[in-house]
N, C-alpha and C positions, 0 to 999 in steps of 0.2 A: 704258258710256253715261254721259253727264254731263247735269246739269240746268241749264237756261238760263232766265232770266227776262227778258221783254221788255215794253215799254210798249205799251198798247193805244191805238187811235185810233177815231174814228167810222167805221164801215164802211158799205158800200153797203146791207148788210142793216139797219143801224140807220136809215139814211136812209129806206128803204122800209118800216120798221117791221115786219119779218118775221124769223123765226128763220133761222139759217144753214142749217138743214135743210129750209127751206120748199120746196114744189114750185113748178114754173114757174107753175102756175095760181094758187097763193097769192100769188106775187110779182106776177103780172099784176093780180090784183084789188086788191092794196094800191097798186100803181102808179097804176091808173086812179082810185082814190078820192083819192089824194094830188094827182094832176094836177088834178082838179076843184076841190080846195081852194086850190091854189097857182099855177095857171096865170095868167100876167100878164094875159091878156084877161079873166079873171074878176074881177080886182081893180077897185075903183072908180077911174074916171079922175081924180076929184078928189083921190085919195089919192096924189099924186106926191111922197111924202116918203121919208125913209130907210126907213120901214116897207115901202113899195112896192119899194124896191131889195132889201131883205132877202127879200121874197117872191120876187122875180126870182131871187136867188141860190139860194133854197131850191128853186125849180122847176128850175134848172139842175142842182143836185145830184141831184134826183129823176130827172131825165131821164138823166143820166150813169150813175146806179146801174142804171136799167132797161136801158140799152143794153149794159151789161157783163153783167148777170145773166140776160138773156133768151137769150143764146147759150151753149150748153153748154160749148164749148171756152174761151171767154173767161171764163166763170164758174169753170171749173176752174183756170185760170191765176190768176185773182184770188184764189180760195180758197187757193192755194199761197202767194201773196204775203202774204195776210192772216195765214196761220199764223205767219209770221215775227214778227208783232206780238202774239201771244198771251202770256198771263201766264207760263205755265210749261210746259215740255215736255222730253222726253228725247231726246238726240241718239243715233241708232242707228248712224250711220256718219260718218266724216270724209272729205270728198272735196275735190278741187280743180276748177277750171273745166275742166282738161284731161280730167277723167273724164266730161264731158258730150259728147254728140253734137249736131251741128247739123242741124235740120230746116228747110231753106231754104223749103220750101213753106208751112210754118206760121210761119216766121220766129221760131223759138225754139230754145234749147239744152235738151236733156233727158237724163236718166239713168234707166234702167229700174230700178224697185224690184223687190224679190224677190216682191211680190204680183202683178206684171204691170202695175202702174200706172206713173206717171212722176213724177219730180222735175223741175220746169220752172223754169229760171233766169229771174228777172225781166230784161226787156230794158232794162237801164240801162247797158250798156257793160261793159267788163272789170271783174271783181271787184277792188275796192280794199280792202275790209275783210271780215271774216268775216260771212257771212250764214247763215240757217237756212231750209231749204226743206222743205216737207211733200210727201208723196206725194199725188197727186190722187185716189187710190183708197183708201188706208188711213191709219192714224194715225202711220206711221213718219216720222221727221224726219232729215235729214242736215245736217251742218255743212259749208259750203263755204268753204274758206280761200282767200285771195288767193295768187297765186304768190309764192314766196320772193324777197326783195329781194337783189340781188347786190352 
C-alpha cells in the first residue's frame, strides 16, 4: 500500500453545513433552513447589487448539493468522487480502467470491492491521469492508472 495526499475543496456537505455522515433527515433540515435564508425571492428587491448575485449563486450551490445528496445512489457516487480529494489515504490496490465493468442502466463503470461494495469511476470520459477511487461501502481505496502509452 502507498500513501497519497490530495487537495481538498468545498463539498456539498460544506455547502449544506452538515457532516459527511449526516442522515438524509439532517441534510433535509439543513437544506430547508438554508433555502429560507438564501432563496432569491426572499431577498429584498431593492438589493439588486453584487450581494444579490452572490446570494443567487449561494442558492444555486445549495440546490445542487441537495439534489445530489438526497438520492442514495448519486450520494454514493459523489462520496466516491469526494474521497479522491481527501487529505491522505492508503491505496489498497492498483487497477486500470479495463478492470471496471460497465453498468449501462446506471451509466457508470464499477469494480466490486472485497467487502461487496463498489468502486465507481467518475463519468469524465477515459482515464488520462492516475485517479483514486474509494469504495462506496468501506474505507478501501484503489488507484486507477491510465492505459499505457504506446
